[in-house]
C-alpha positions in Angstrom: 98.9 -85.3 -56.6 98.4 -81.9 -55.1 98.9 -79.2 -57.7 99.3 -75.5 -56.7 99.2 -72.4 -58.8 100.7 -68.9 -58.2 100.3 -66.0 -60.6 101.7 -62.6 -60.2 101.8 -59.2 -61.8 104.8 -57.3 -63.1 105.0 -55.3 -59.8 104.9 -58.5 -57.7 101.3 -58.7 -56.5 100.5 -62.4 -56.2 97.5 -64.8 -56.1 98.3 -68.2 -54.6 96.1 -71.2 -54.8 97.6 -73.9 -52.6 95.6 -76.7 -54.1 93.7 -76.7 -57.3 91.6 -79.7 -56.4 88.9 -77.8 -54.4 88.6 -75.4 -57.4 88.0 -78.3 -59.8 84.8 -79.6 -61.3 82.9 -82.0 -59.0 83.1 -85.6 -60.1 85.8 -84.8 -62.7 89.2 -86.6 -62.7 91.7 -83.8 -62.9 95.1 -84.0 -64.4 94.3 -86.9 -66.7 95.8 -87.5 -70.2 93.9 -85.9 -73.0 91.5 -83.9 -70.8 91.0 -80.2 -70.3 90.6 -79.3 -66.7 88.7 -76.2 -65.5 89.1 -74.7 -62.0 86.9 -71.9 -60.6 87.0 -70.1 -57.3 86.8 -66.8 -55.7 89.4 -64.7 -53.9 91.1 -61.4 -53.8 91.6 -59.9 -57.3 95.0 -59.0 -58.8 95.3 -55.2 -59.5 96.6 -55.8 -63.0 97.0 -58.6 -65.5 99.3 -61.4 -64.4 102.5 -62.1 -66.3 104.2 -64.7 -64.2 103.1 -68.2 -63.2 104.4 -71.0 -61.0 102.7 -74.3 -61.3 103.8 -77.0 -58.9 103.0 -80.7 -58.1 103.9 -82.5 -54.9 104.5 -85.7 -57.1 102.4 -88.0 -54.9 99.7 -90.5 -55.7 99.2 -93.0 -58.4 100.6 -91.8 -61.7 101.3 -88.3 -60.5 103.0 -87.1 -63.7 101.0 -84.5 -65.7 101.7 -83.0 -69.2 100.6 -79.4 -69.2 99.9 -77.7 -72.6 98.9 -74.4 -71.2 97.3 -72.6 -68.3 94.6 -70.0 -69.1 93.9 -67.6 -66.3 90.8 -65.4 -66.2 89.9 -63.0 -63.4 86.4 -61.4 -63.4 85.9 -58.6 -61.0 82.5 -58.7 -59.3 82.0 -54.9 -59.1 82.2 -54.0 -62.8 82.6 -57.5 -64.4 85.8 -56.4 -66.1 88.2 -59.3 -67.1 91.9 -59.8 -66.9 93.0 -62.8 -69.0 96.4 -64.4 -69.6 97.4 -67.7 -71.2 100.7 -69.2 -70.1 102.2 -71.7 -72.6 103.8 -74.5 -70.8 104.1 -77.6 -73.1 106.0 -79.8 -70.7 105.7 -82.5 -68.0 105.4 -82.0 -64.3 107.0 -85.3 -63.4 110.2 -86.8 -62.0 110.2 -89.6 -64.6 109.7 -87.4 -67.7 112.0 -84.7 -69.1 113.0 -82.2 -67.7 112.4 -84.3 -64.5 111.0 -81.5 -62.3 107.7 -81.0 -60.4 107.3 -77.3 -61.2 107.3 -74.9 -64.0 107.7 -71.1 -64.1 106.5 -69.1 -67.1 107.7 -65.5 -66.8 106.3 -63.2 -69.6 106.7 -60.0 -67.5 109.6 -58.7 -69.7 107.6 -59.1 -72.9 
């Protein structure tokens, strides 16, 4: 399955990763039961800590369902090595055949 991630700040600035696979570990089977997956890449930094996340699967492939415990996002700025970290608690399936039967999840902590 192709899985995408979008994180955004309270003022709407957004970082979109259209496919996590190229950001994954080489030779590692991502999105498998009981495994922790790590994705790394570089791109434009968010100006502040993200508080909203959209995680989405296209639902294709062999056994495309995926139970997601959490998404931990860390941004390290190259200039000063400062970090922005946010953990989004998900605890649900991205699958049509598992409750709630959807291929996406939104976690919005911006109001907290």
